[in-house]
C-alpha positions as CSV (number, residue, x, y, z in Angstrom):
1,M,187.5,58.9,-227.9
2,T,189.4,61.0,-225.4
3,A,188.4,61.4,-221.8
4,P,187.4,65.1,-222.1
5,S,184.9,64.2,-224.8
6,L,183.1,61.7,-222.6
7,R,179.6,62.5,-221.4
8,P,179.3,63.3,-217.7
9,E,177.5,60.0,-216.9
10,Q,180.3,58.1,-218.6
11,R,182.9,59.9,-216.6
12,E,181.0,59.3,-213.4
13,R,180.7,55.6,-214.3
14,R,184.5,55.3,-214.9
15,F,185.2,57.1,-211.7
16,A,182.9,54.7,-209.8
17,L,184.6,51.7,-211.4
18,A,188.0,53.1,-210.4
19,L,186.9,53.3,-206.8
20,F,185.1,50.0,-206.8
21,G,187.8,48.0,-208.7
22,P,190.6,47.9,-206.1
23,A,188.1,47.1,-203.3
24,F,186.5,44.3,-205.3
25,L,189.9,42.8,-206.1
26,L,191.0,43.0,-202.5
27,L,187.7,41.3,-201.5
28,L,188.4,38.5,-204.0
29,L,191.9,38.1,-202.7
30,I,191.0,37.8,-199.0
31,T,187.8,35.7,-199.4
32,T,187.6,33.8,-202.7
33,A,191.3,32.8,-202.8
34,P,191.3,31.2,-199.3
35,L,188.1,29.3,-200.1
36,V,189.5,27.9,-203.3
37,Y,192.6,26.8,-201.4
38,L,190.4,25.2,-198.7
39,V,188.5,23.2,-201.3
40,W,191.8,22.2,-203.0
41,T,193.3,21.1,-199.6
42,S,190.1,19.1,-198.9
43,L,190.9,17.0,-201.9
44,Q,194.4,16.1,-200.7
45,R,195.7,13.4,-198.3
46,L,197.6,15.8,-196.1
47,D,198.4,14.3,-192.7
48,M,201.4,15.9,-190.9
49,G,201.6,12.8,-188.7
50,M,202.2,10.6,-191.8
51,P,203.6,13.0,-194.4
52,W,204.9,10.1,-196.6
53,L,201.3,9.2,-197.4
54,S,200.5,12.7,-198.8
55,G,199.0,13.0,-202.2
56,F,195.8,13.6,-204.1
57,A,192.8,11.9,-202.4
58,G,190.0,13.1,-204.6
59,L,186.7,12.7,-202.7
60,G,188.3,10.2,-200.3
61,N,188.2,12.7,-197.4
62,Y,184.5,13.2,-197.9
63,A,183.8,9.5,-198.3
64,K,185.6,8.9,-195.0
65,M,182.9,11.0,-193.2
66,G,180.3,8.4,-193.9
67,G,181.9,6.0,-191.5
68,D,183.2,8.5,-189.0
69,P,181.0,8.4,-185.9
70,R,182.8,11.5,-184.5
71,F,181.7,13.4,-187.6
72,W,178.0,12.4,-187.2
73,N,178.1,13.2,-183.5
74,S,179.5,16.7,-184.2
75,L,177.0,17.3,-186.9
76,V,174.1,16.4,-184.6
77,L,175.6,18.6,-181.9
78,T,175.9,21.5,-184.4
79,L,172.2,21.2,-185.4
80,V,171.1,21.0,-181.7
81,Y,173.3,23.9,-180.7
82,T,172.2,26.1,-183.6
83,G,168.5,25.3,-183.3
84,S,168.4,25.7,-179.6
85,T,170.3,29.0,-179.5
86,V,168.4,30.6,-182.3
87,V,164.9,29.6,-180.9
88,L,165.9,30.9,-177.5
89,Q,167.3,34.1,-178.8
90,V,164.1,34.9,-180.8
91,I,161.7,33.9,-178.0
92,V,163.6,35.7,-175.2
93,G,164.5,38.7,-177.4
94,L,160.9,39.2,-178.5
95,S,159.6,38.7,-174.9
96,L,162.0,41.3,-173.6
97,A,161.1,43.7,-176.4
98,L,157.4,43.5,-175.7
99,L,158.1,44.0,-172.0
100,V,160.4,47.0,-172.6
101,L,157.7,48.7,-174.8
102,Q,155.5,48.8,-171.8
103,I,158.1,50.8,-169.8
104,P,157.6,54.5,-170.7
105,R,161.0,55.7,-169.3
106,G,164.5,54.3,-169.2
107,Q,164.4,52.5,-172.6
108,G,167.6,54.2,-173.6
109,L,169.4,52.8,-170.6
110,L,168.1,49.3,-171.2
111,R,169.2,49.5,-174.8
112,L,172.7,50.5,-173.7
113,A,172.8,47.6,-171.2
114,A,171.7,45.2,-173.9
115,I,174.6,46.2,-176.1
116,L,177.3,45.2,-173.6
117,P,177.2,41.4,-174.1
118,I,177.4,41.9,-177.9
119,V,180.5,44.0,-177.9
120,L,182.4,41.5,-175.8
121,A,184.7,39.2,-177.7
122,P,183.4,35.6,-177.7
123,V,186.6,34.3,-176.1
124,V,186.1,36.8,-173.3
125,V,182.5,35.7,-172.9
126,G,183.6,32.1,-172.7
127,L,186.3,32.8,-170.1
128,F,183.9,35.0,-168.1
129,W,181.3,32.2,-167.9
130,R,183.9,29.6,-167.2
131,T,185.6,31.4,-164.3
132,L,182.8,33.5,-162.7
133,V,179.4,32.1,-163.7
134,L,179.7,28.3,-164.2
135,A,182.8,27.5,-162.0
136,P,182.0,24.7,-159.5
137,D,181.5,25.8,-155.9
138,V,182.4,29.5,-156.5
139,G,180.4,30.3,-159.7
140,L,177.3,32.5,-159.6
141,V,175.1,29.6,-160.8
142,D,176.5,27.2,-158.3
143,L,175.8,29.7,-155.5
144,V,172.2,30.0,-156.6
145,T,171.7,26.2,-156.9
146,R,173.2,25.6,-153.5
147,S,171.1,28.2,-151.9
148,L,168.0,26.5,-153.4
149,G,169.1,23.2,-152.1
150,L,169.9,21.8,-155.5
151,G,173.6,21.1,-154.7
152,S,176.8,21.9,-156.6
153,H,177.4,20.8,-160.2
154,N,180.3,20.8,-162.6
155,W,178.5,22.6,-165.3
156,L,181.3,22.5,-167.9
157,G,182.8,19.2,-166.9
158,D,179.7,17.1,-166.9
159,P,179.0,15.7,-170.4
160,Q,175.2,16.0,-169.7
161,L,175.4,19.6,-168.6
162,A,178.2,21.0,-170.8
163,L,176.1,21.3,-174.0
164,I,173.3,23.1,-172.1
165,S,175.9,25.4,-170.6
166,V,177.4,26.4,-173.9
167,I,173.9,26.9,-175.3
168,A,173.3,29.3,-172.4
169,I,176.5,31.1,-173.0
170,H,175.7,31.8,-176.7
171,T,172.1,32.7,-175.9
172,W,173.2,35.2,-173.3
173,Q,175.6,36.9,-175.6
174,W,173.4,37.2,-178.7
175,T,169.9,37.5,-177.4
176,P,170.4,41.3,-177.1
177,F,170.9,41.5,-180.8
178,A,167.4,39.9,-181.4
179,F,166.0,42.1,-178.6
180,L,167.3,45.4,-180.2
181,V,166.2,44.5,-183.7
182,L,162.7,43.4,-182.6
183,L,162.3,46.3,-180.3
184,A,163.1,48.8,-183.1
185,T,160.6,46.9,-185.3
186,L,157.8,46.9,-182.7
187,A,158.3,50.6,-182.1
188,T,157.4,51.3,-185.7
189,L,154.1,49.5,-185.8
190,P,151.1,51.8,-186.3
191,P,149.0,52.1,-183.2
192,D,145.8,52.6,-185.1
193,I,145.6,48.9,-186.0
194,Y,145.7,48.0,-182.3
195,E,143.1,50.6,-181.4
196,A,140.8,49.2,-184.0
197,A,141.4,45.6,-182.8
198,R,140.5,46.7,-179.2
199,L,137.3,48.3,-180.4
200,D,136.5,44.9,-182.0
201,R,137.1,43.3,-178.6
202,A,140.2,41.4,-179.7
203,G,142.2,40.1,-176.7
204,A,145.9,40.5,-176.1
205,W,146.8,37.1,-177.5
206,Q,144.6,37.7,-180.6
207,R,146.3,41.0,-181.2
208,F,149.7,39.5,-180.8
209,R,149.0,36.5,-183.1
210,H,147.0,38.2,-185.9
211,I,148.6,41.7,-185.9
212,T,152.0,41.8,-184.2
213,L,153.5,38.6,-185.5
214,P,152.6,39.1,-189.2
215,L,153.9,42.7,-189.1
216,I,157.2,41.8,-187.5
217,R,157.7,38.6,-189.5
218,P,160.3,40.0,-191.9
219,A,162.4,41.2,-188.9
220,V,162.1,37.8,-187.2
221,V,163.1,35.9,-190.3
222,M,166.1,38.2,-190.7
223,V,167.1,37.7,-187.1
224,V,166.8,34.0,-187.6
225,I,169.0,34.0,-190.7
226,L,171.8,36.1,-189.1
227,R,171.8,34.2,-185.8
228,T,171.7,30.9,-187.6
229,M,174.8,31.8,-189.6
230,T,176.6,32.9,-186.5
231,A,175.7,29.8,-184.5
232,L,176.8,27.5,-187.2
233,S,180.2,29.1,-187.2
234,A,180.5,29.4,-183.4
235,F,183.9,28.7,-182.1
236,A,185.7,31.1,-179.7
237,A,183.2,31.0,-176.8
238,I,182.9,27.2,-176.8
239,F,186.7,26.8,-177.2
240,A,187.4,29.1,-174.3
241,A,184.7,27.6,-172.1
242,T,185.1,23.8,-172.7
243,G,187.6,23.3,-175.6
244,G,185.0,21.0,-177.2
245,G,184.9,18.8,-174.1
246,P,184.5,17.0,-171.9
247,G,185.5,14.4,-174.4
248,S,183.4,15.4,-177.4
249,A,180.3,16.6,-175.5
250,T,180.4,20.1,-177.0
251,E,182.5,19.3,-180.1
252,I,180.4,21.0,-182.8
253,L,181.5,20.6,-186.4
254,N,183.6,23.8,-186.4
255,L,185.5,22.6,-183.3
256,Y,186.0,19.1,-184.8
257,A,187.5,20.6,-188.0
258,Y,189.8,22.7,-185.9
259,R,190.9,19.8,-183.7
260,T,191.4,17.6,-186.7
261,S,193.5,20.2,-188.5
262,F,195.6,21.7,-185.7
263,T,195.7,19.1,-183.0
264,E,195.7,15.9,-184.9
265,L,197.5,17.6,-187.9
266,N,195.2,15.9,-190.5
267,L,194.9,19.0,-192.6
268,G,193.2,17.3,-195.6
269,Y,190.4,15.8,-193.6
270,G,190.0,18.9,-191.5
271,A,189.6,21.0,-194.6
272,A,187.0,18.6,-195.9
273,L,185.1,19.0,-192.6
274,A,185.3,22.8,-193.0
275,V,184.0,22.6,-196.6
276,V,181.0,20.5,-195.4
277,L,180.2,23.0,-192.7
278,L,180.4,25.8,-195.3
279,A,178.0,23.9,-197.6
280,I,175.6,23.3,-194.7
281,T,175.7,27.0,-193.8
282,L,175.0,28.1,-197.3
283,F,172.2,25.6,-197.8
284,I,170.4,26.5,-194.6
285,S,170.9,30.2,-195.4
286,W,169.4,29.7,-198.8
287,L,166.4,27.9,-197.3
288,L,165.8,30.7,-194.8
289,F,166.1,33.4,-197.5
290,K,163.7,31.5,-199.7
291,R,161.3,31.3,-196.7
292,R,161.6,35.0,-196.2
293,R,160.2,35.6,-199.7
294,V,157.2,33.4,-199.1
295,P,154.1,35.5,-198.3
296,G,152.9,35.1,-194.8
């Protein structure tokens, strides 16, 4: 059968495949191929500090994690960091969205201001907080704490404060995303339901709990999914602010994999850490997507 004898829908299908094919092959090349290479590297004993010991390690790199306290510490820090930042972003973002809805004018300006932290590169955000906000003695936070009589603190150099500080940095940058999504969702809710609830003498908390939350639940779950995936893969802001320190106080799993691979030059073990982080991210994302399909 020649091309001119093809039916119009067949020609359109071939044209669509011709457009889709190169893009799909390029996507496989830049995503799937590196992942396959990462998994293959994780099965190798590849330590640039001791290249004479290189060879196939099988699951040895993964078995090594069981007795690696630094791995377990970074895993706990990753879960704490991710859970804290996501919960704070949803709570603060929803609170701001509910507040802004009560402001009849100036919402456009507030939306514009909310976009600014998002468009900044994470490394710029980390450096901004390190040099201007959390710097000892001269930082904005230190000026506030000293004026309140709480003294000066080394926010990024104190192991007990460093994790709280990087959680605040991530929350500050990405709360506007949750705010904008939830504000747009709240703006679409039908006012008739709330009017009927007021006629039934439902209080503000009852309306929020039984009407607002169920209606915005899909948007909240989607925000949680997207923010969780971003928090699990966080790197640049923490690296710019603390470098994973002091010591390993802010060394989440992503930073541990980076340090192992490019500072300690143990590429095989670093690749295994990255694969474990990828598996955790996929598993948590699957759980959240499954939860999204469960009726409220």
